[in-house]
C-alpha positions as CSV (number, residue, x, y, z in Angstrom):
1,M,37.2,62.9,-51.9
2,T,39.0,65.9,-53.5
3,A,42.5,65.7,-54.9
4,G,45.1,66.1,-52.3
5,A,42.7,65.2,-49.4
6,R,44.2,63.1,-46.7
7,L,42.7,59.7,-45.8
8,P,41.3,59.5,-42.3
9,E,43.9,58.1,-39.8
10,P,42.2,54.7,-39.3
11,V,41.9,54.2,-43.1
12,R,45.5,55.2,-43.7
13,W,46.6,52.8,-40.9
14,R,44.8,49.9,-42.6
15,V,46.3,50.8,-46.0
16,W,49.8,50.7,-44.5
17,W,49.0,47.4,-42.7
18,L,47.8,45.8,-45.9
19,A,50.8,47.1,-47.8
20,G,53.0,45.5,-45.2
21,L,51.3,42.2,-45.5
22,L,51.7,42.2,-49.2
23,A,55.4,43.0,-48.9
24,L,55.8,40.2,-46.4
25,A,54.0,37.8,-48.7
26,G,56.5,38.7,-51.5
27,C,59.4,37.6,-49.2
28,A,57.7,34.5,-47.9
29,A,59.7,32.0,-49.9
30,P,62.0,29.7,-47.8
31,S,65.6,31.1,-47.6
32,D,67.1,27.6,-47.8
33,P,66.4,26.0,-51.2
34,G,66.5,22.6,-49.5
35,L,63.4,23.5,-47.5
36,Q,60.0,22.9,-49.1
37,G,57.9,25.7,-48.0
38,E,54.8,27.0,-49.8
39,S,54.1,30.1,-51.9
40,M,52.0,32.7,-50.2
41,S,48.3,32.3,-50.8
42,A,45.2,34.2,-49.6
43,D,43.9,31.3,-47.6
44,Q,47.0,31.3,-45.4
45,F,45.6,34.3,-43.5
46,A,42.8,32.0,-42.3
47,Q,45.2,29.4,-41.0
48,S,46.7,29.0,-37.5
49,D,50.1,27.6,-36.8
50,I,48.7,24.1,-36.4
51,N,46.6,24.5,-39.6
52,R,49.9,25.3,-41.5
53,L,51.6,22.3,-40.1
54,Q,48.6,20.0,-41.0
55,T,48.5,21.4,-44.5
56,L,52.2,21.0,-45.1
57,A,52.3,17.5,-43.6
58,M,49.4,16.5,-45.8
59,R,51.2,17.9,-48.9
60,D,54.4,16.0,-48.0
61,N,52.5,12.7,-47.2
62,L,50.7,12.8,-50.6
63,D,54.1,13.5,-52.2
64,S,55.4,10.4,-50.4
65,L,52.5,8.4,-51.8
66,D,53.4,9.6,-55.3
67,R,56.9,8.2,-54.8
68,L,55.6,4.9,-53.4
69,L,53.3,4.5,-56.4
70,E,56.2,5.1,-58.8
71,K,58.5,2.7,-56.9
72,L,55.8,0.0,-56.9
73,Y,55.1,0.5,-60.6
74,R,58.8,0.3,-61.5
75,R,59.3,-2.9,-59.5
76,N,55.9,-4.3,-60.6
77,P,55.3,-3.1,-64.2
78,G,52.6,-5.7,-64.7
79,E,50.3,-3.8,-62.3
80,W,49.9,-0.6,-64.3
81,R,49.4,-2.7,-67.4
82,K,46.4,-4.4,-65.7
83,A,44.7,-1.0,-65.5
84,G,45.0,-0.6,-69.3
85,F,47.7,2.0,-69.4
86,T,50.1,1.9,-72.3
87,D,53.0,3.6,-70.6
88,L,54.3,4.3,-67.1
89,K,54.2,8.1,-67.5
90,T,50.4,8.1,-68.1
91,A,49.8,5.7,-65.2
92,L,51.7,7.9,-62.8
93,E,49.9,11.1,-64.0
94,Q,46.6,9.4,-63.4
95,G,47.7,8.1,-60.1
96,R,48.9,11.4,-58.8
97,T,45.6,13.0,-59.5
98,R,43.6,10.3,-57.8
99,I,45.9,10.3,-54.8
100,R,45.2,14.0,-54.1
101,Q,41.5,13.5,-54.5
102,G,41.4,10.5,-52.2
103,Q,39.8,8.3,-55.0
104,V,39.8,4.6,-55.0
105,P,40.0,2.2,-58.1
106,E,36.7,2.2,-60.0
107,E,36.1,-1.5,-59.4
108,L,36.3,-0.8,-55.7
109,N,33.8,2.1,-55.6
110,G,31.7,1.7,-52.5
111,L,34.7,0.7,-50.4
112,Q,36.6,3.1,-48.2
113,D,40.2,3.6,-46.9
114,I,41.1,0.6,-44.8
115,E,38.6,-1.6,-46.7
116,V,40.5,-0.8,-49.9
117,L,43.8,-1.6,-48.2
118,S,42.5,-5.0,-47.2
119,V,41.3,-5.8,-50.7
120,A,44.6,-4.6,-52.2
121,M,46.5,-7.1,-50.1
122,D,44.1,-10.0,-50.8
123,P,45.8,-12.6,-53.1
124,R,42.5,-13.0,-54.9
125,Y,42.3,-9.4,-56.0
126,P,42.8,-9.3,-59.8
127,G,43.2,-5.6,-60.4
128,D,46.0,-3.1,-60.3
129,R,47.3,-4.0,-56.8
130,A,49.9,-1.2,-56.6
131,A,47.3,1.5,-57.3
132,A,44.7,-0.1,-54.9
133,F,47.4,-0.2,-52.2
134,V,48.5,3.4,-52.6
135,L,45.0,4.8,-53.2
136,G,43.8,3.0,-50.1
137,L,46.5,4.7,-48.1
138,S,45.6,8.1,-49.6
139,S,41.9,7.6,-48.9
140,M,42.6,6.5,-45.3
141,I,45.0,9.5,-44.5
142,I,42.6,12.0,-46.0
143,A,39.6,10.4,-44.2
144,A,41.6,10.7,-40.9
145,H,41.7,14.5,-41.5
146,G,38.0,14.9,-42.0
147,G,38.2,14.5,-45.8
148,Q,40.3,17.6,-46.2
149,T,43.8,18.3,-47.6
150,R,44.0,22.0,-46.6
151,F,43.1,23.3,-43.1
152,H,41.9,26.6,-41.7
153,V,40.7,28.1,-38.4
154,G,37.5,26.3,-37.3
155,D,38.4,23.0,-39.0
156,S,38.4,20.1,-36.6
157,V,40.9,17.3,-37.0
158,Q,40.9,14.6,-34.3
159,A,44.3,13.8,-32.9
160,R,43.2,10.2,-32.2
161,H,42.2,9.7,-35.9
162,V,45.6,11.0,-37.1
163,F,47.4,8.7,-34.6
164,N,45.3,5.7,-35.8
165,A,46.2,6.6,-39.4
166,A,49.9,6.3,-38.5
167,R,49.3,2.9,-37.0
168,N,47.4,1.9,-40.1
169,V,50.4,2.9,-42.3
170,E,52.6,0.7,-40.1
171,I,50.3,-2.2,-40.6
172,A,50.1,-1.6,-44.4
173,A,53.9,-1.5,-44.6
174,W,54.1,-4.8,-42.8
175,M,51.5,-6.3,-45.1
176,L,53.4,-5.1,-48.2
177,S,56.5,-6.9,-47.1
178,S,54.9,-10.1,-45.8
179,R,51.8,-11.0,-47.9
180,R,52.4,-13.7,-50.5
181,D,50.4,-15.6,-53.1
182,A,49.6,-19.3,-53.2
183,Q,53.1,-20.0,-54.7
184,G,54.9,-18.1,-52.0
185,R,55.7,-15.1,-54.1
186,P,55.3,-11.5,-52.8
187,L,52.0,-9.9,-53.9
188,L,54.1,-6.8,-54.7
189,L,57.9,-6.5,-54.9
190,S,59.1,-3.7,-52.6
191,N,62.1,-3.7,-50.3
192,E,65.0,-6.0,-51.4
193,L,67.7,-7.6,-49.4
194,G,70.2,-10.3,-50.3
195,D,73.0,-11.1,-52.7
196,G,74.8,-7.8,-51.9
197,V,71.6,-5.8,-52.7
198,A,69.9,-3.6,-50.1
199,N,66.9,-1.5,-51.3
200,L,65.1,-0.1,-48.3
201,S,63.7,3.0,-50.0
202,F,60.1,1.8,-49.4
203,E,60.7,1.4,-45.7
204,R,62.2,4.9,-45.5
205,E,59.2,6.4,-47.3
206,F,56.8,4.7,-45.0
207,G,58.9,5.9,-42.0
208,R,58.5,9.5,-43.2
209,I,54.8,9.3,-43.5
210,I,54.4,7.7,-40.0
211,A,56.7,10.3,-38.4
212,R,54.7,13.2,-39.9
213,L,51.4,11.7,-38.8
214,D,52.7,11.0,-35.3
215,L,54.2,14.5,-34.9
216,E,51.0,16.1,-36.2
217,A,48.8,14.1,-33.8
218,S,51.0,15.1,-30.9
219,L,51.0,18.7,-31.7
220,Q,47.3,18.7,-32.4
221,D,46.6,17.2,-29.0
222,E,49.1,19.7,-27.4
223,S,47.6,22.7,-29.1
224,L,44.2,22.0,-27.5
225,R,45.9,21.7,-24.1
226,R,47.8,25.0,-24.6
227,I,44.6,27.0,-25.2
228,G,43.6,26.3,-21.6
229,I,47.1,26.7,-20.2
230,N,47.7,30.0,-21.9
231,Y,44.4,31.3,-20.5
232,V,45.3,30.3,-17.0
233,Q,48.8,31.8,-17.4
234,G,47.2,35.0,-18.5
235,L,45.2,35.1,-15.2
236,L,48.2,34.2,-13.1
237,F,50.5,36.8,-14.5
238,F,47.9,39.5,-15.1
239,N,48.6,39.9,-18.8
240,F,46.4,43.0,-19.3
241,L,45.4,44.0,-22.8
242,P,46.8,47.3,-24.2
243,V,44.3,50.2,-24.4
244,R,46.4,52.7,-26.4
């Protein structure tokens, strides 16, 4: 093309469209610093609204598991020492990586999600019980989403599986607060009540995870229903497509 030549109209339109998208991406950060959005990335153009919700809910749930692991390690320092760590910081760094990869403790390789949770709450388990408990939750939540932590158009997540994951988190929270060893001591120290002390931070974190999973399951189920409803509405109200 010679200097000064004009681009064909369709090409120029696409260039302006792309420029607009890039400008929009530069302004995509949340306006409220209290909101935890996500920086613009190329894969977001392949995500529907429900995909975005699933991705952000997964991110926040894995962050919640990070906090649960730290809380458990701080209240039960003997657990991270069982795994051979020399300090809490290293134990947490390793734990965060494994949470996001849905890994389980090495000695429990071959077991999956709810199986790991069951072993973690068995009084006979000699390993790092805090890590086994949290990694079991991570494995279970990721498995309920088809083994994925980011979601795009065409990905299939079963609302029933996500709903069941929420119920499993409820059961796990109950087990954490109720399971004891042969001497009647909690397998893991968590919530604390009595003598003027009230620490319910574990319960609140579990509540956040359960609420996200339940909302996600409801919206996932509703989104499938809306596809059919929107199609029928289009027929009823004669929503013709523009031709120019």
